[in-house]
C-alpha positions in Angstrom: 52.2 -12.2 55.1 49.7 -14.7 54.3 46.9 -13.2 56.6 47.3 -9.8 54.6 46.8 -11.6 51.4 44.1 -13.1 52.9 42.7 -10.0 54.4 43.2 -8.1 51.0 41.0 -10.8 49.0 38.4 -10.5 51.7 37.9 -6.8 51.3 38.7 -7.1 47.4 36.3 -10.3 46.6 33.2 -8.4 47.8 33.7 -4.8 46.1 34.6 -7.3 43.0 31.4 -9.8 43.1 29.4 -5.7 43.8 31.1 -4.1 40.9 29.9 -6.9 38.6 26.5 -7.2 39.9 26.1 -3.4 39.7 27.5 -3.5 35.9 25.0 -6.1 35.4 22.1 -4.5 36.8 22.8 -1.1 35.0 23.8 -2.7 31.4 20.2 -4.1 31.9 18.7 -1.3 32.5 20.2 0.8 30.0 19.5 -1.6 27.7 15.8 -1.9 28.5 15.7 2.2 28.6 17.1 2.2 24.7 14.7 -0.2 23.9 11.3 1.7 25.1 12.9 4.7 23.5 13.3 2.9 19.7 9.3 1.7 20.9 8.3 5.0 21.2 10.0 6.4 18.3 8.4 3.4 16.2 5.1 4.6 17.7 5.5 7.9 16.9 6.5 7.2 13.1 3.2 5.1 12.4 1.3 7.4 14.2 2.6 10.1 11.8 2.5 7.9 8.8 -0.7 6.1 9.3 -2.9 9.4 7.7 -0.2 9.8 4.8 -0.9 5.8 3.8 -4.2 6.1 4.6 -5.0 8.8 2.2 -2.9 6.7 -0.4 -5.2 3.6 -0.4 -8.2 6.3 -0.7 -6.9 7.5 -3.4 -6.0 4.2 -5.2 -9.6 3.1 -4.0 -11.1 6.6 -5.9 -8.9 5.4 -8.7 -10.0 2.0 -9.4 -13.7 3.0 -8.6 -13.3 5.9 -11.9 -12.0 3.6 -14.0 -14.5 0.8 -13.6 -15.7 0.0 -17.2 -19.0 0.7 -16.3 -18.8 3.7 -14.5 -16.6 5.0 -16.8 -18.8 4.7 -19.7 -22.0 6.2 -18.3 -19.6 9.2 -17.3 -17.4 9.6 -20.6 -20.1 9.7 -23.7 -18.7 9.2 -26.7 -17.2 12.2 -28.8 -18.4 10.8 -32.5 -19.4 7.6 -33.5 -15.7 6.7 -34.3 -14.6 3.5 -32.2 -10.8 4.7 -32.5 -11.5 7.9 -31.2 -13.7 6.7 -28.4 -11.2 3.9 -27.3 -8.2 7.0 -27.2 -10.6 9.2 -24.7 -11.1 6.4 -22.5 -7.5 5.2 -22.6 -6.1 8.5 -22.5 -8.3 9.1 -19.5 -7.1 6.4 -17.6 -3.5 6.5 -18.3 -4.3 10.6 -17.1 -5.9 9.2 -13.7 -3.3 6.6 -13.3 -0.6 9.0 -13.6 -2.1 11.3 -11.2 -1.7 8.5 -8.2 1.8 6.9 -9.7 3.1 8.2 -6.8 1.0 6.2 -4.4 2.9 2.9 -4.9 5.6 4.2 -2.0 2.6 3.6 0.6 1.0 0.2 0.0 2.1 -2.6 -0.4 3.3 -4.3 -3.5 0.7 -7.1 -3.9 -2.0 -3.9 -3.9 0.5 -2.0 -6.1 0.3 -5.0 -8.3 -3.3 -5.4 -8.4 -4.0 -1.9 -9.2 -1.8 -1.7 -12.1 -3.0 -5.3 -13.1 -7.0 -3.9 -13.0 -5.9 -0.5 -15.3 -4.0 -2.8 -17.8 -6.9 -5.2 -18.0 -9.3 -2.2 -18.8 -7.0 -0.8 -21.5 -7.2 -4.0 -22.8 -10.6 -5.3 -22.4 -11.6 -1.9 -24.6 -8.7 -2.7 -27.0 -10.5 -6.5 -27.5 -13.9 -5.2 -28.0 -12.7 -1.9 -30.1 -11.5 -4.2 -32.8 -15.0 -5.7 -33.0 -17.2 -2.7 -32.3 -18.5 -1.2 -35.6 -19.2 2.5 -33.5 -18.4 4.1 -30.5 -22.0 3.1 -28.8 -21.7 -0.5 -30.0 -18.5 -0.5 -27.8 -20.4 1.1 -25.0 -23.2 -1.5 -25.2 -20.7 -4.7 -25.6 -18.5 -3.8 -22.5 -22.0 -3.0 -20.3 -23.5 -6.1 -21.4 -20.1 -8.0 -20.3 -19.8 -6.5 -16.9 -23.4 -6.9 -16.5 -22.5 -10.5 -15.9 -18.8 -10.3 -14.8 -17.0 -9.1 -11.8 -14.7 -6.0 -13.8 -10.8 -6.1 -12.6 -11.1 -2.8 -10.7 -13.1 -4.8 -7.9 -9.9 -7.0 -7.4 -7.8 -4.3 -6.9 -10.3 -3.0 -4.8 -10.4 -6.2 -2.6 -6.9 -6.1 -2.1 -7.1 -2.6 -1.0 -9.7 -3.2 1.5 -7.8 -6.0 3.0 -4.4 -4.0 3.3 -6.4 -1.3 5.0 -8.1 -3.8 7.8 -4.9 -5.0 8.7 -3.2 -1.4 8.8 -5.9 -0.5 11.1 
């Protein structure tokens, strides 16, 4: 009886060992295939989303360029000599541009969006500060153009954030 037990163990033990080895090998193989599929899917998603993200960065870059105080004042002449009318025109133009690009924030990093938003607010605040001192729309233009001929506009900071993020993305 003992002989039959030992003989049974002699047959069963190699089968069990072979079964465990096969289980671990197949388990590792399956886990490797799953991770490969996930990687392929992630690569495909990035490939599809990259053009959309780049377009968002382009639009934000264009927004910053359009609200650059120097370029904006050269592009938009005063409609009258009234400072308040010109301030409202400039502010409305900035807000309209911003509203048009608001959705781009879902494609960019929070720091970049914050920089763009801060640049917009800084430009508007500068216009408001100068408008309080200026006697006419032309004087408002002159003061701002003179000021930004010696200092860097806040839009340049936002543009640097955008460039940095695009370099990381590519």
